[in-house]
Residue, then its C-alpha position, 0 to 999 in steps of 0.5 A: m416334491s423330492n428330496t433333491s428339490h428340498t436341498r437345491y433351494p437352500l443352496i440357491a439362496r446362499i449363492v444369491t446371499a454371497g452375490l449381494l454382499a460382494l456387489v455391496g462391497l464393491a460400492p464406491g466408498c464402502g470398505k475404504p478409509p474416507l479421503t483426506p483433503s491435502p492441506p494447502i500449499p502456503l504461500a511465501p513470506p514477504l520480503v523487503t528489498a528497498l524503500s524509495e525514501s528513507l527519511g521524512s518529516t515528523g508530520g508524515g505525508a510522504e508517499v514511499k515505494i516499498e519494493g520486495t516480494g510476496f506481497q498480497g493484494q487480496e482481502g485489503g492487502p498488506v498492513v504497513i507499519f512505521g515505528g508502530v503506526r499504521a501507514t495510510r493510503v496503501s496500494v499494492t502493485g502485483t506482488t513486488a511493490i507496495f505504495a504507502t503514505v508515511p504516518p507522523h511519527a516523533a523524530g528518530l529511526v524507526d522499524l518498517v513492518v509489512s504483514n500480509p492478510d494471512g498473517q505472515s510479516v517481515l520486520l526491516a529494523n531501522a528502515y526510515t528516519y523521521a526529522s523535523p521539517d525545519s531540517f530540510d533545505p526548501n530553497g530551490e526549483w520545485e516541480g510536480g502536479a496539480q488536479t490529481g496530478h494532471v496539470l503541471f505545477r511549479f514553485t520557486i523558494q529562494n532565501s527560504r521564501l516562496t517567490a513564485v508559482s505557476c499552475d498549468s496555463s496560469g503564467t507565473v505568478s511572483f508574490s510580494p512580499a514573499p512569504s517565508v518558509r517556517n517549519g517546512g511550511f508556507a502559506f499566502s493568500r490575497e483578496d482576489g482569491v489566489a491562495i497557495a499553502g504547502r509543507l515539506v514531507s521529506a527533503r525532496d517532496a512537498i504536498g499542498t493545496i492551490n487556487l490559482a485558475p485554472c487550478t481551482n482549490a486543487d491538491w498539488f504535490a511537487r519534487k525539489q529539482p536537482 
């Protein structure tokens, strides 16, 4: 074999090796820093702009609509706290409204705190006032719904006494003697099973139970009419 052949093969080997190294260098991810994922865009913090009710009974029970922006409905939704006590039956409508049932609390001004699932929160100082229910005027015409709000419910209080009630097609039932309203609450029952109980949860809202056919053992809510 000639000397030319001996010198040609090492040259070919070097060319092939260089080509392989070039291909390896072009492989995806080789020789490049790993991609860093972009941080998630933070959500806007909650903001409270209005409350439907700012005065309620120390016994709690009023439903308050909280309006604002940035409310988060995922992962159980926001936590609503009145004066350090957590509200119940909290539900979110979109990102701009929360409905919450006010918890019991001692009389006085309290702060409202709304906390989203991501940890962001907003505090509204002196947002709600708790008052003794006997400070509310119960006298007047009250109207609302029973049986989950599906039927019309009415009652009348005169001279701090419950004088009449009706539920759906029951017709008006008058009470004699009329039960008195004490500390914002009232109750009446008679031998035929007719019964009503209720309490004022704010100056204009009341809740309770009724047993008056066709509203049998039903919950009710009512609002004082202007």
